[in-house]
N, C-alpha and C positions, 0 to 999 in steps of 0.2 A: 504494500500500500504506500509506504513512504517513498519507495523507488519510483512509483508511478507519479506521485505528486511532484517529486524533484524533476522528473523527465518533462512533465507538463510545464513546470516553471521555466525550465531551460529552453523549451520550445517558444514560450511566450517572450522571453528575453531576446532570443535569437531573431524572432520575427519583428520585434520592436527596434532592433539595432539597424537593420538594413531597409532602405527605402529606394524606390525607383523614381527618378526625376524624369518627367516626360519632356520631350523636345519642345513642346509648346508652352511650358511653364517654367518660371523661376522659383527657386526655393530659398527662402531666407531662414537660416538656422538661428534660433533664439535659445540661449542658455540662460536660465533664470531671468527671462524676459529682456535680456540684453542681446542685440544682434552680434553674432560671432562671425558669420560668413554668408556669402551669397553663392549659390550653385546655379550654373547655367544662366548667367546674367546676359542681358541683351547687349550685343555689340554690333555696330553697323558693318555691313559687307562681310559678315561671317557666313561661311557655307553651312547649309542645312546638314545636320548629321555630324558636325565638327564643333559643337558648342559646349561640350562638357556635361551633357545629359547622360543619364545612366544610373547605375547602382551606386548609392552613397552609404556611408556608415555614420551613425550618430550615437550619442550616449543615450541609452533607453531611459525613459522616465525623467530625464533631466533636460534634454534638448527638445524643443518644439519646432515644428516646421510650419511656416506661413507660406502659402502658395500664392504667386502673383502671375497673371497671364502675360505672355510675351507678345501676343498678337495685337494688331491694331483694334482697339475697342471703340465703340461709339455709344453716345447717349442721346436719346431723343428728348427734346424739350417741349413743353406744352406751348400751345399758341398763346401769345400775350398781346394785348392791345398796346400800341406805342403811339405817342403823339409826335409827329414829325415837326421839323422846324417851320414848315409853312402851315401848321395847325391842322394837318390832316390826320385822321385816325387810321392806323395801319395795323393789320394782324401779322405778327412776325412768327414764323415757324422756323425753328433752328435746330441744328444738331451739332454735336461736337465729336471729333475723332481724336483719339489720343493713344499714346503708347507709354507704358511705364519703362523708363530708361534706367533709373536708379531706384530700386525698391527700398533702399534704406532711407 
């Protein structure tokens, strides 16, 4: 019984140690809520598949991973009435496109 519990605990620690970082995401490793390092950070003109994604090791139950998307993201904004300089009421529909370059 004790051997089974120890084996189960070892498997849980082993699975908590290794994580796979996807090519489309950045991983910020936090140790005690302080940033330690960034894995697979966005860099311009870097070839796909050559960015540092893959299996990483971390200290289980101490390190926490915050995932940040590397792709271009967009935000749709609500229509808003705006008063122009010539006193006309306009309905402005906007959106924003952005990319997280430095997740720290």
